[in-house]
Backbone as a ProteinNet text record, in pm:
[ID]
protein_1_A
[PRIMARY]
XXXXXXXXXXXXXXXXXXXXXXXXXXXXXXXXXXXXXXXXXXXXXXXXXXXXXXXXXXXXXXXXXXXXXXXXXXXXXXXXXXXXXXXXXXXXXXXXXXXXXXXXXXXXXXXXXXXXXXXXXXXXXXXXXXXXXXXXXXXXXXXXXXXXXXXXXXXXXXXXXXXXXXXXXXXXXXXXXXXXXXXXXXXXXXXXXXXXXXXXXXXXXXXXXXXXXXXXXXXXXXXXXXXXXXXXXXXXXXXXXXXXXXXXXXXXXXXXXXXXXXXXXXXXXXXXXXXXXXXXXXXXXX
[TERTIARY]
556.3	571	685.4	714.4	824.9	956.8	965.9	1091	1110.9	1005.5	1004.1	1047.9	991.6	1026.3	1176.5	1229	1366	1467.5	1421.1	1518.8	1442.1	1423.2	1351.7	1438.6	1364.3	1428.7	1478.6	1599.4	1658.7	1637.6	1588.1	1566.6	1642	1680.1	1747.1	1641	1594.6	1501.2	1565.3	1578.6	1640.8	1555.3	1535.6	1449.4	1515	1447.7	1501.8	1522.6	1504.3	1521.4	1617.6	1642	1744.8	1869.9	1926.7	2061.8	2078.2	1977.5	1975.5	2026.7	2015.8	2070.4	2223.5	2281.4	2427.2	2454	2346.8	2362.5	2363.8	2262.4	2266.4	2379.6	2433.7	2551.2	2671	2682.3	2786.4	2771.6	2647.7	2617.6	2656	2615.1	2636.2	2785.4	2856.1	2996.9	3070.6	3022.7	3079.6	3056.8	2936.4	2905.6	3004.1	3023.8	3113.1	3260.8	3300.1	3436	3453.9	3328	3338.3	3293.3	3259.2	3211.4	3080.8	2993.1	2876.2	2751.3	2696.6	2582.6	2499.8	2415.3	2325.5	2188.7	2174.1	2037.7	1991.8	1872.6	1805.7	1725.2	1666.4	1570.5	1619	1631.7	1671.9	1564.5	1504.1	1400.1	1444.2	1451.2	1496.9	1403.7	1404.4	1319.7	1406	1394.4	1459	1611.7	1664.9	1807.6	1850.2	1754.6	1794.7	1809.1	1735.8	1749.1	1878.9	1917.3	2046.8	2159.7	2147.3	2252.2	2259.6	2148	2140.8	2210.3	2183.1	2248.9	2397.7	2455.3	2592	2652.9	2575.8	2607.8	2615.4	2519	2504.3	2615.9	2653.7	2760.6	2902.6	2913.7	3042.6	3114.9	3051.4	3109.3	3130.9	3235.4	3263.8	3292.3	3216.5	3230.1	3179.8	3126.7	3065.4	2961.5	2863	2764.7	2806.5	2905.5	2968.5	3016.2	3079.9	3127.1	3004.6	2896	2775.1	2724.1	2714.6	2654.4	2756.6	2882.6	2978.1	3037.6	3004.5	3068.4	2950.2	2900.4	2798.3	2667.4	2623.2	2494.8	2499.7	2619.5	2628.7	2678.3	2691.9	2724	2605.4	2625.3	2518.2	2440.2	2507.7	2442.8	2327.4	2330.3	2226.7	2135.1	2169.6	2074.7	2093.1	1981.9	1980.1	1848.5	1846	1721.2	1690.1	1792.7	1773.3	1702.4	1749.6	1679.8	1541.5	1522.8	1387.1	1293.3	1339.8	1247.2	1214.7	1298.3	1279.8	1191.8	1142.9	1055.6	1122.3	1251	1320.5	1325	1404.4	1423.3	1497.5	1455.8	1545.9	1652.1	1611.1	1705.8	1706.4	1808.4	1818.8	1863.8	1769.8	1807.5	1868.5	1815.1	1859.7	2020.9	2061.9	2202.6	2275.1	2214.1	2281.7	2298.5	2191.5	2207	2303.5	2298.6	2403.7	2541.5	2566	2707.9	2751.7	2669.8	2716.5	2716.6	2622.3	2637.6	2767.5	2812.8	2929.1	3053.1	3052.4	3174.6	3191.8	3082.2	3089.4	2981.3	2955.1	2835.3	2830.1	2716.6	2690.6	2736.9	2790.8	2839.1	2709.4	2645.2	2519.5	2533.7	2640.1	2655.8	2684.6	2766.6	2776.3	2650.6	2580.6	2455.6	2363.4	2349.5	2245.4	2305.1	2437.9	2502.5	2484	2440.2	2420.7	2290.3	2199.1	2064.7	1986.3	1998.5	1924.4	1789.8	1692.3	1567.6	1579.9	1581.2	1604	1483.3	1425.7	1299	1327.8	1281.9	1286.6	1141.7	1115.6	983.7	955.6	856.9	816.7	671.8	615.7	479.2	414.1	303.1	227.6	161.9	183.1	121.1	-35.3	-80.1	-217.2	-301.8	-245.3	-318.6	-275.6	-155	-96.2	-50.6	-50.5	-12.1	131.1	188.4	328.9	336.1	446.3	489	610.7	616.7	739.6	808.2	899.5	963.8	1079.9	1086.7	1195.1	1296.8	1404	1497.8	1580.3	1624.5	1737.3	1846.8	1951.6	2060.8	2009.9	1906.5	1861.9	1763.1	1700.7	1598.5	1646.2	1746.9	1786.9	1798.3	1875.4	1896.4	1776	1692.9	1553	1462.8	1461.6	1382.8	1437.8	1561.9	1622.2	1587.3	1590.1	1553.3	1417.4	1322.4	1180.6	1156.6	1216.5	1210.6	1255.6	1345.4	1408.6	1350	1251.6	1195.9	1099.8	1153.7	1060.3	984.1	843.7	757	776.3	751.4	772.4	922.7	1002.6	1145.6	1214	1161.3	1201.9	1069	1066.6	942	893.1	959.2	910.9	868	786.3	742.1	798.5	902	959.5	858.1	865.8	772	835.4	765.2	809.7	693.8	719.8	616.6	503.7	379.5	266.3	233.6	313.3	283.8	388.8	332.2	425.1	451.7	572.2	611	677	681	748.2	797.5	841.6	911.4	841.9	923.3	862.1	827.6	884.8	856	723.6	647.5	511.5	417.7	433.8	340.1	393.7	522.7	572.3	713.2	735.5	863.4	950.6	894.5	964.3	902.2	938.3	868.3	874.6	872.6	900.4	776.6	659.5	533	547.9	588.1	594.4	702.8	809.2	915.2	867.1	788	727	627.9	554.6	450.4	527.7	649.5	728.3	800.2	778.7	834.3	954.5	991.4	1105.8	1061.1	1151.3	1115.5	1231.3	1348.9	1463.2	1485	1456.2	1447	1539.8	1625.2	1704.2	1652.5	1616.8	1571.6	1676.2	1721.2	1816.5	1724.9	1720.5	1632.7	1720.1	1650.1	1713.3	1667.2	1574.4	1522.4	1553.3	1554.7	1570.9	1451.6	1475.8	1376.9	1253.5	1268.8	1154.3	1078.8	1121	1064.6	904.2	827.8	685.7	651.1	603.5	565.8	427.9	409.7	282.3	247.1	118.7	81.4	83.9	179.7	215.5	186	212.8	184.1	252.3	378.4	445.8	366.9	312.3	238.4	110.7	51.8	-74.8	-37.4	68.9	114.8	143.1	218.4	247.9	117.8	23.7	-105.5	-178.2	-174.8	-241.4	-175.3	-44.1	26.3	2.8	-16.5	-39.4	-186.9	-274.9	-420.5	-470.9	-400.1	-441.2	-417.4	-340.7	-326.5	-390.6	-518.5	-594.1	-546.8	-525	-481.8	-345	-254.3	-122.4	-129.2	-216.2	-238.5	-294.4	-383.9	-438.4	-336.1	-251.3	-134.6	-45.6	-13.9	66.9	-6.6	-130.5	-198	-200.8	-202.3	-213.4	-70.1	36.7	170.9	209.2	178.1	207.7	141.9	25.4	-44.5	22.1	55.8	127	275.6	331.2	467.4	455.4	357.5	350.3	296.5	227.8	188.6	315.6	410.2	531	611.6	610.2	681.5	621	487.3	414.5	451.4	457.2	503.7	641	735.2	870.9	868.3	789.7	792.9	717.1	614.9	532.7	520.3	625.8	629.1	547.8	509.5	438.5	533.2	474.8	549	652.9	641.5	744.3	844.3	842.2	941	1036.1	1167.6	1266	1316.9	1319.8	1352.2	1463.7	1557.6	1670.2	1664	1639.9	1625.4	1756.7	1816.4	1935.2	1907.8	1912.2	1869.7	1977.7	1972.3	2072	2055.4	2163.5	2158.9	2125	2109	2065.1	2178.3	2296.6	2400.9	2391.1	2301.5	2296.8	2231.7	2301.8	2257.8	2202.5	2232.8	2193.5	2037.3	1995.6	1848.9	1838.5	1706.1	1685	1768.2	1803.3	1872.6	2016.3	2065.8	2193.9	2304	2377	2484.9	2624.8	2629.5	2749.5	2835.6	2952.8	3027.6	3070.1	3106.9	3162.5	3051.9	2927.8	2816.7	2794.4	2791.7	2776.7	2882	3009.1	3116.4	3111.4	3068.5	3053.5	2942.2	2832.5	2718.6	2743.8	2822.3	2868.6	2954	3036.3	3117.9	3032	2926.2	2829.7	2766.3	2735.9	2665.7	2762.4	2890.2	2996	3000.4	3010.7	3008.5	2883.8	2767.3	2649.3	2635.5	2698.8	2710.5	2790.3	2898.2	2975.7	2903.7	2821.5	2735.9	2627.3	2570.7	2452.8	2494.7	2615.8	2667.5	2662.1	2712.2	2720.7	2577.4	2490	2346.6	2280	2305.8	2235.5	2288.3	2415.4	2470	2412.7	2397	2335.5	2188.3	2122.2	1975.8	1943.4	2031.1	1994.9	2079.7
1392.6	1352	1428.2	1545	1625.3	1562.1	1509.3	1436.6	1316.2	1240.6	1122.6	1156.3	1261	1299.4	1341.2	1414.1	1456.1	1339	1249.8	1138.9	1006.1	959.4	840.5	720.1	620.3	511.8	419.6	362.5	274.6	131.2	50.9	-86.6	-186.1	-294	-408.5	-520.6	-582.1	-690.8	-810.8	-920	-1039.8	-1155.3	-1202.6	-1318.1	-1441.1	-1554.7	-1676.6	-1769.6	-1900.3	-1980.6	-2090.6	-2127.7	-2241.3	-2214.9	-2302.9	-2296.3	-2172	-2122.8	-2008.8	-1883.2	-1898.4	-1788.6	-1764	-1848.1	-1823.9	-1698.1	-1649.9	-1525.5	-1408.8	-1395.6	-1288	-1291.9	-1417.8	-1424.9	-1351	-1372.1	-1303.8	-1157.2	-1107.3	-976.1	-907.9	-963.2	-904.9	-910	-1011	-1008.4	-902.5	-867.3	-757.4	-629.5	-613.5	-497.5	-489.6	-606.1	-608.3	-567	-612.9	-566.7	-423.4	-365.4	-224.8	-132.8	-188.2	-118.1	-39.3	-104.8	-45.9	-85.2	-12.6	-42.9	81.1	126.5	244.3	204.9	84.2	30.6	57.7	103.7	123.9	0.9	-58	-166.3	-292.3	-405.1	-528	-629.8	-676.5	-780.4	-900.3	-1020.1	-1140.5	-1253.4	-1341.4	-1462.8	-1577.8	-1676.2	-1805.6	-1789.5	-1840.7	-1827	-1678.2	-1605	-1456.3	-1385.9	-1438.9	-1385.8	-1431	-1548.2	-1596.5	-1515.3	-1481	-1394.8	-1255	-1201.6	-1066.5	-1079.9	-1187	-1201.4	-1204.5	-1275.6	-1277.1	-1145.4	-1071.3	-939.8	-845.4	-841.9	-752.2	-785.1	-919.2	-962.3	-946.6	-873.5	-848.7	-987.8	-1089.6	-1215	-1250.3	-1199	-1222.8	-1362.5	-1411.1	-1550.2	-1664.1	-1621.8	-1720	-1797	-1741	-1812.6	-1883.5	-1825.6	-1892.1	-2030	-2039.8	-2172.5	-2265.9	-2214.4	-2286.5	-2346.8	-2264.1	-2313.1	-2415.2	-2388.7	-2472.5	-2579.2	-2597.2	-2703.6	-2770	-2705.3	-2771.8	-2813.2	-2730.7	-2757	-2868	-2911.6	-3021.8	-3144.1	-3145.1	-3271.5	-3371.1	-3494.6	-3589.4	-3590.1	-3536.4	-3526.3	-3417	-3324.7	-3221.7	-3266.5	-3293.9	-3339.2	-3490.4	-3560.9	-3698.1	-3754	-3800.1	-3851.4	-3985	-4060.4	-4196.4	-4177.3	-4086.2	-4055.8	-4009	-3921.6	-3868.5	-3975.7	-4069.9	-4174.1	-4271.2	-4269	-4357.4	-4287.7	-4165.7	-4098.8	-3992.1	-3956.7	-3847.7	-3724.5	-3629	-3501	-3517.7	-3447.3	-3426.6	-3328.9	-3221.2	-3115.3	-3117.8	-3164.1	-3182.8	-3048.8	-2963.8	-2835.6	-2852.4	-2954.1	-2980.7	-3000.8	-3091.4	-3104.5	-2983	-2914.4	-2788	-2678.6	-2659.3	-2556.4	-2595.1	-2726.9	-2776.4	-2757	-2794.3	-2783.3	-2645.5	-2560.6	-2416.9	-2335.2	-2365.4	-2287.2	-2328.6	-2458.8	-2509.9	-2451.6	-2448.1	-2429.3	-2288.9	-2229.3	-2093	-2005.6	-1993.4	-1929.1	-1781.4	-1739.3	-1603.5	-1512.7	-1390.9	-1295.1	-1215.8	-1274.7	-1223.3	-1080.4	-1077.5	-947.8	-827.6	-859.7	-755.3	-727	-828.4	-803.5	-701.1	-720.5	-641.4	-515.5	-504.3	-384.3	-268.3	-303	-205.9	-132.1	-188.1	-124.2	-101.1	-184.7	-171.1	-254	-215.4	-292	-418.8	-521.2	-652.1	-733.6	-779.1	-853.9	-991.7	-1097.9	-1228.3	-1274.7	-1316.5	-1357	-1509.5	-1550.3	-1676.9	-1699.5	-1818.6	-1834.2	-1913.8	-1867.4	-1936	-2058.1	-2171	-2290.5	-2297.6	-2228.1	-2230.8	-2137.8	-2015.2	-1913.5	-1909.7	-1959	-1938.7	-1800.6	-1716	-1574.8	-1552.9	-1441.7	-1407.9	-1356.5	-1395.1	-1338.1	-1270.6	-1138.5	-1059	-1050.4	-1135.9	-1159.4	-1064.5	-1002.7	-914.5	-980.3	-1029.2	-1107.4	-1023	-1091.4	-1034.7	-1149.2	-1121.7	-1225.8	-1352.5	-1361.1	-1483.3	-1564.2	-1491.4	-1557	-1570.7	-1500.9	-1492.8	-1627.2	-1720.7	-1844.4	-1927.9	-1923.3	-1998.5	-1932.8	-1800.3	-1735.7	-1777.1	-1770.5	-1814.7	-1955	-2048.6	-2176.3	-2195.4	-2123.7	-2127.9	-2077.5	-1970.9	-1909.5	-1996.5	-2086.4	-2172	-2304.8	-2336.6	-2473.7	-2502.1	-2552.9	-2588	-2713.1	-2694.2	-2807.8	-2921.2	-3037	-3167.5	-3202.3	-3112.8	-3141.4	-3147.8	-3059.3	-3067.8	-3105.4	-3204.6	-3266.8	-3210.3	-3114.1	-3053.9	-2912.7	-2860.2	-2718.2	-2652.4	-2572.6	-2507.6	-2427.7	-2431.8	-2354.7	-2222.2	-2120.3	-1976.5	-1926.8	-1905.8	-1859.6	-1965.1	-1920.2	-2013.1	-2076.1	-2040.5	-2081.4	-2172.2	-2269.2	-2341.5	-2268.2	-2259.1	-2172.6	-2265	-2214.9	-2279.6	-2170.3	-2211.1	-2134.8	-1993.7	-1884.2	-1756.6	-1729.4	-1807.2	-1784.3	-1817.1	-1902.4	-1944.1	-1818.3	-1736.3	-1624.3	-1489.1	-1466.6	-1344.2	-1364.1	-1411.4	-1445.9	-1322.7	-1212.2	-1091.7	-976.3	-958.6	-862.7	-719.8	-673.1	-538.6	-449.3	-498.2	-432.7	-400.7	-505.4	-486.9	-383.1	-375.9	-277.9	-141.1	-125.5	-3	37.9	-46.4	-23.6	24.2	-22.5	20.5	144.4	216.3	352.2	357.5	245.1	255	318	398.2	463.5	440	415.3	369.2	222.3	135.5	-8	-82.6	-162.9	-258.8	-400.1	-464.8	-607.4	-699.2	-792.7	-890.5	-1016	-1053.3	-1161.3	-1286.8	-1410.3	-1534.4	-1584.7	-1515.6	-1542.8	-1426.1	-1461.4	-1360.7	-1255.5	-1131	-1034.9	-1057.6	-1139.5	-1166.2	-1301.7	-1354.5	-1486.8	-1465.7	-1555.4	-1541.7	-1679.5	-1654.5	-1773.3	-1817.1	-1948	-2008.3	-2121.1	-2147.1	-2263	-2394.7	-2472.3	-2596.3	-2722.6	-2830	-2965	-2976	-2930.3	-2938.2	-2866.5	-2748.7	-2665.6	-2745.1	-2810.8	-2889.1	-3003.1	-3072.7	-3185.7	-3137.6	-3028.8	-2973	-2934.7	-2874.4	-2834.4	-2967.5	-3072.7	-3195.3	-3256.5	-3267.4	-3330.5	-3250	-3123	-3040.9	-3007.9	-3092.7	-3063.7	-3066.4	-3129	-3129.8	-2993.5	-2905.6	-2775.4	-2675.9	-2662.8	-2606.9	-2465.2	-2378	-2247.2	-2240.4	-2327.7	-2333.5	-2386.9	-2492.9	-2550.3	-2441.5	-2355.6	-2256.3	-2150.8	-2117.1	-2015.2	-2067.1	-2201.2	-2260.7	-2246.4	-2277.3	-2258.4	-2118.5	-2022.5	-1878.6	-1818.9	-1895.2	-1842.6	-1774.2	-1823.8	-1758	-1621.6	-1612.9	-1480.9	-1371	-1427.6	-1339.1	-1297.9	-1388.1	-1363.9	-1256.6	-1274.9	-1184.9	-1043.8	-1029.2	-904.3	-826.8	-895.5	-827.1	-791.1	-877.2	-844.4	-717.6	-714.6	-596.5	-473.9	-477.9	-366.2	-317.3	-408.7	-375.8	-311.5	-361.7	-305.5	-181.5	-159.9	-30.9	21.1	76.7	120.6	257.1	283.3	412	532.9	642.7	754.4	802.9	773.5	823.5	719.4	598.6	500.1	484.5	457	429.6	286.5	196.6	62.2	29.4	-45.9	-114.8	-260.5	-331.3	-467.3	-535.4	-630.9	-692.8	-834	-883.9	-1017	-1099.7	-1228.2	-1312.4	-1299	-1301.4	-1295.4	-1422.9	-1424.8	-1556	-1667.2	-1627.8	-1734.5	-1808	-1759.3	-1821.8	-1958.6	-2058.8	-2202.6	-2262.6	-2207.3	-2278	-2284.5	-2401	-2428.5	-2443.6	-2471.7	-2484.8	-2584.4	-2707.8	-2808.2	-2844	-2749.9	-2769.9	-2805.6	-2908.5	-2944.4	-2961.4	-2911.2	-2910.9	-2790.9	-2818.6	-2704	-2604.5	-2658.2	-2569	-2467.7	-2515.8	-2423	-2321.5	-2364.4	-2278.7	-2174.1	-2210	-2112.5	-2009.2	-2059.4	-1969	-1867.4	-1910.3	-1824.7	-1731.3	-1773.3	-1679.1	-1565.6	-1602.7	-1501.6	-1403.7	-1461	-1371.7	-1269.2	-1320	-1235.1	-1129.4	-1160.1	-1058.3	-953.7	-992.4	-898.7	-807.6	-860.2	-785.2	-694.8	-740.4	-651.5	-523.6	-538.9	-414.4	-317	-374.7	-290.9	-231.5	-310.9	-255.9	-137	-137.5	-22.1	110.4	96.6	212.6	253.3	160.1	190	259.8	209.8	266.4	414.2	429	571	664.4	615	705.7	730.8	630.4	639.6	736.5	728	797.7	934.4
-176.1	-317.9	-381.7	-336.5	-399.8	-360.4	-242.1	-198.7	-283.1	-306.8	-392.6	-531.5	-581	-719.3	-726.3	-632.3	-642.3	-609.6	-523	-478.1	-494.9	-620.4	-646.4	-583.7	-533.8	-481	-592.6	-570.2	-673.3	-629	-718.8	-680.7	-776	-712.6	-785.2	-772.5	-884	-881	-957.1	-893.2	-957.2	-962.9	-1084.9	-1109.2	-1068.2	-1038	-1006.9	-1132.6	-1115.6	-1231.7	-1214.4	-1083.8	-1054.1	-1116.8	-1198.7	-1249	-1343.4	-1399.6	-1483.6	-1402.5	-1279.5	-1183.3	-1205.7	-1274.1	-1300.5	-1371.7	-1443.5	-1522.8	-1430.2	-1341.1	-1246.9	-1143.9	-1114.5	-1034.6	-1102.2	-1233	-1308.8	-1314.5	-1334.3	-1333.5	-1205	-1092.4	-963.6	-922.4	-970.1	-935.4	-1016.1	-1143.9	-1206.3	-1132.7	-1071	-987.5	-871.9	-804.4	-694	-730.5	-840.2	-892.4	-919.2	-959.3	-998.9	-876.6	-761.6	-652.8	-680.4	-760.2	-802	-717.8	-647.9	-557.5	-528	-621.5	-599.3	-542.8	-499.5	-471.4	-326.6	-312.7	-179.3	-139.1	-252.3	-230.8	-314.5	-256.6	-334	-305.5	-421.1	-407.9	-499.9	-436.5	-512.5	-494	-590.4	-595.3	-610.3	-520.5	-527.5	-550.1	-658.9	-684.2	-693.6	-747.6	-751.3	-618.1	-516.9	-383.6	-321.4	-351.2	-299.4	-366.4	-489.4	-558.1	-497.5	-463.7	-391.2	-262.4	-190.3	-47.9	-63.3	-162.2	-176.2	-222.4	-298.5	-348.6	-224.2	-143.7	-36.8	69.4	72.2	162.6	106.9	-15.5	-75.1	-94.8	-127.9	-141	-288.2	-344.5	-491.5	-510.9	-615.1	-661.8	-563	-457.7	-360.6	-431.8	-506.3	-562	-691	-754.3	-872.2	-831.8	-713.2	-660.4	-627.8	-590.8	-560.6	-694.2	-792.4	-928.3	-987.9	-985.8	-1067.3	-982.4	-855.4	-775.4	-693.2	-592.2	-502.8	-575.6	-674.9	-746.6	-830.5	-879	-982.1	-912.7	-788.2	-718.2	-710.3	-716.3	-702.9	-574	-470.3	-343.7	-347.7	-448.9	-466.2	-561.4	-692	-793.5	-815.5	-792.8	-811.2	-875.4	-995	-1051.8	-989.8	-961.2	-884.7	-757.2	-681.7	-554.7	-568.8	-670.2	-690	-739.4	-829.8	-872.6	-756.6	-656	-538.6	-437.3	-457.3	-364.9	-289.3	-315.1	-244.8	-329.8	-279.1	-340	-480.3	-582.6	-693.7	-660.5	-594	-558.3	-399.3	-340	-195.6	-125	-106.4	-40.6	98.6	163.7	299.3	307.8	213.7	200.8	154.6	61.3	4.6	123.2	197.8	302.1	415.4	451.6	549	505.1	378.7	323.8	308.1	249.7	228.5	357	442.9	565.5	650.1	636.1	700.1	629.6	494	434.9	364.5	318.7	253.7	299.5	420.9	475.1	429.6	406.6	380.3	492.2	468.2	571	607.7	702.3	743	814.7	889.6	955	859.4	748	651.9	577.5	534.6	460.1	534.7	662.3	731.8	797.1	793.3	833.5	739.1	617.3	515.2	525.5	597.6	632.8	505.9	400.3	287.5	304.7	231.4	229.7	139.7	198.9	140	153.2	39.1	45.4	-37.4	30	-40	-54.9	-188.2	-227.8	-203.1	-132	-124.3	-152.6	-162.7	-192.3	-68.2	-22.6	78.6	22.6	77.4	31.9	59.3	167.1	195.2	103.4	64.1	-15.5	-151.5	-188.8	-318.5	-351.5	-248.8	-266.7	-236.4	-288.3	-264.1	-116.3	-57.5	72.9	54.6	86.8	69.3	207.7	229	358.7	366.2	494.4	522.2	621.8	573.2	661.9	754.7	859.8	933.7	947	1023.5	1027.7	1081.4	1165.5	1219.7	1123.1	1028.9	950.3	802.4	763.9	617.2	548	611.7	550.7	540.2	630	626.6	514.9	510.3	406.6	266.7	248.4	118.5	77.7	183.4	149.5	115	182.4	143.3	-1.4	-24	-162	-264.1	-252.3	-341.6	-356.7	-268.9	-252.2	-367.7	-470.3	-587.5	-552.4	-554.7	-512	-602.5	-547.7	-609.6	-619.5	-683.2	-695.6	-560.2	-464.1	-323.3	-257.2	-182	-139.3	0.4	67.3	178.2	157.5	244	240.9	370.2	356.7	476.8	558.6	680.9	770.8	809.6	779.3	805.3	898.1	1023.1	1119	1119.3	1093.7	1096.8	962	859.1	713.7	657.8	586.2	501.4	371.3	330.1	214.5	103.9	-14.6	-138.4	-224	-338.6	-443.1	-463.6	-451.7	-469.3	-621.8	-711.3	-857.8	-892.5	-810.2	-844.6	-839.4	-730.9	-717.7	-778.3	-781.8	-832	-879.3	-997.7	-1054.3	-1079.5	-1116.3	-1140.4	-1064.9	-937	-854.5	-876.8	-999.9	-1040.5	-999.2	-1005.6	-960.3	-816.4	-736.5	-589.3	-558.6	-637	-612.9	-638.2	-745	-780.3	-671.3	-618.9	-509.4	-383.9	-367.7	-246.5	-264.5	-380.8	-404.7	-489.9	-553.2	-647	-771.7	-828.5	-951.1	-1057.5	-1010.3	-1098.4	-1062.7	-1161.8	-1136.4	-1233.9	-1183.8	-1264.1	-1240.5	-1349.7	-1338.5	-1407	-1328.2	-1377.8	-1408.9	-1535.7	-1577.4	-1592.8	-1590.2	-1617.7	-1746.9	-1813.6	-1943.8	-2045.8	-2168.6	-2273.7	-2256.1	-2301.7	-2280.9	-2373.8	-2472	-2563.9	-2530.2	-2415.2	-2373.7	-2331.2	-2387.4	-2351.5	-2276.8	-2153.3	-2072.7	-2103.1	-2129.1	-2155.8	-2054.4	-2049.8	-1963.7	-2046.8	-2016.8	-2093.1	-2013.3	-2062.6	-2004.3	-1867.4	-1855.3	-1724.9	-1616.8	-1645.2	-1558.7	-1510	-1604.6	-1582.6	-1484.9	-1510.1	-1427.8	-1284.7	-1271.9	-1141.8	-1065.3	-1133.4	-1072.6	-1030.5	-1102.1	-1069.3	-952.1	-945.4	-838.2	-702.6	-715.8	-594.5	-559	-621.2	-603.4	-456.6	-364	-230.3	-166.2	-233.2	-192.7	-302.5	-295.1	-416.6	-444.3	-351	-386.8	-446.7	-397.6	-459.9	-601.7	-623	-750.4	-845.8	-801.3	-881.1	-916	-817.5	-845.9	-957	-956	-1055	-1193.5	-1199	-1324.8	-1373.9	-1288.3	-1318.5	-1336.2	-1323.3	-1317.1	-1442.7	-1557.6	-1685.3	-1699.5	-1653.8	-1661.1	-1575.5	-1450	-1353	-1405.5	-1472.7	-1521.3	-1637.3	-1719	-1832.9	-1793.6	-1677.7	-1632.4	-1587.7	-1529.6	-1492.4	-1613	-1726.9	-1849.2	-1913.9	-1904	-1971.8	-1890.5	-1766	-1688.2	-1716	-1735.3	-1776.1	-1913.2	-2004.7	-2139.7	-2153.6	-2061.8	-2060.8	-1920.6	-1866.6	-1734.4	-1712.6	-1594.6	-1567.8	-1605.8	-1629.2	-1673.2	-1574	-1447.6	-1347.4	-1321.6	-1386	-1370.1	-1480.5	-1442.1	-1544	-1516.1	-1621.9	-1605.8	-1694.9	-1634.2	-1707.5	-1692	-1800.7	-1806.7	-1849.3	-1772	-1812.6	-1824.5	-1952.5	-1992.7	-2053.9	-2044.3	-2110.4	-2262.4	-2339.9	-2484.5	-2544	-2679.2	-2740.9	-2726.6	-2696	-2678.4	-2544.2	-2444.8	-2322.1	-2332.3	-2270.3	-2287.2	-2161.7	-2042.9	-1914	-1905.9	-1861.3	-1839.1	-1686.7	-1647.2	-1507	-1431.3	-1497	-1431.3	-1493.1	-1565	-1632.4	-1531.2	-1555.6	-1462.5	-1536.9	-1670	-1740.4	-1710.5	-1640.3	-1590.4	-1691.7	-1812.8	-1915.5	-1956.6	-1962.1	-2000.9	-1886.6	-1763	-1655.2	-1645.6	-1663.3	-1661.9	-1774.1	-1893.9	-2007.6	-1978.9	-1936.2	-1906.4	-1790	-1686.4	-1581.9	-1645.5	-1739.5	-1804.9	-1883.9	-1949.1	-2021.1	-1922	-1802.3	-1700.6	-1661.5	-1637.2	-1612.7	-1714.5	-1839.5	-1950.2	-1952.4	-1932	-1930.1	-1805.4	-1701.1	-1579.9	-1610.6	-1674.6	-1701.6	-1793.2	-1883	-1981.6	-1895.8	-1804.1	-1723.7	-1637.1	-1592	-1508.4	-1587.6	-1719	-1804	-1842.4	-1869.9	-1900.4	-1787.1	-1667.7	-1543.5	-1516.4	-1535.1	-1515.4	-1617.2	-1735.4	-1843.5	-1815.1	-1754.3	-1730.5	-1617	-1506	-1390.2	-1377.4
[MASK]
++++++++++++++++++++++++++++++++++++++++++++++++++++++++++++++++++++++++++++++++++++++++++++++++++++++++++++++++++++++++++++++++++++++++++++++++++++++++++++++++++++++++++++++++++++++++++++++++++++++++++++++++++++++++++++++++++++++++++++++++++++++++++++++++++++++++++++++++++++++++++++++

């Protein structure tokens, strides 16, 4: 216990949110430019996990290119294809293209020997799975974590389980980071800090469409409560934890499926600005 007290583990937690991940991509690129990386533990969800992977691979603006180029191509997002029974978000195409053209530097990511966790959700149980990737499994785990059900019509198979979007079971895995021993925690959000998640009509529709997977359907219905538990933890942390939350400001415009490149570029710039401020705040906190 004394060792933990004197040398608290530093954690980076990055929320997902599809295209809203442009914000954390900007924050993490600011960290790369500054050579800032005090983290022992990195936990990411969906787009947030992908942004962490590029950060650990020292791949400045790799994911900026994904958000402002690959992600807005019609091969990736297509309402026509979706209404015809296909994917709205074609992750198969995205993974094939990015692995071929701008592949993650897997060797560098795992040469750093950091604890890197990718959050996915078990289709059968509806529970979070905290996956620990290596160079052979990283890309598959990232795809599973990013697989928004209904919008992407497959469930990736990871070992014996079908997996889906990690945001369903643990959108902001700050409690898991604390459970793993982190006491200095930086959380990169994709929503404003005052955002309150509620169970709306979209949630009910998703739960209904996935009723053949009852535990997953229930997890979707419980998502708002799970999300707000994490927010409550951030706002009222244990006495031995120090938390720095980095959230988009009111000017942030990107939504889950934004494809307007001018908006994406502006919000990436906002992330870069907030990243520089976050470095100063972290140094003052720790």
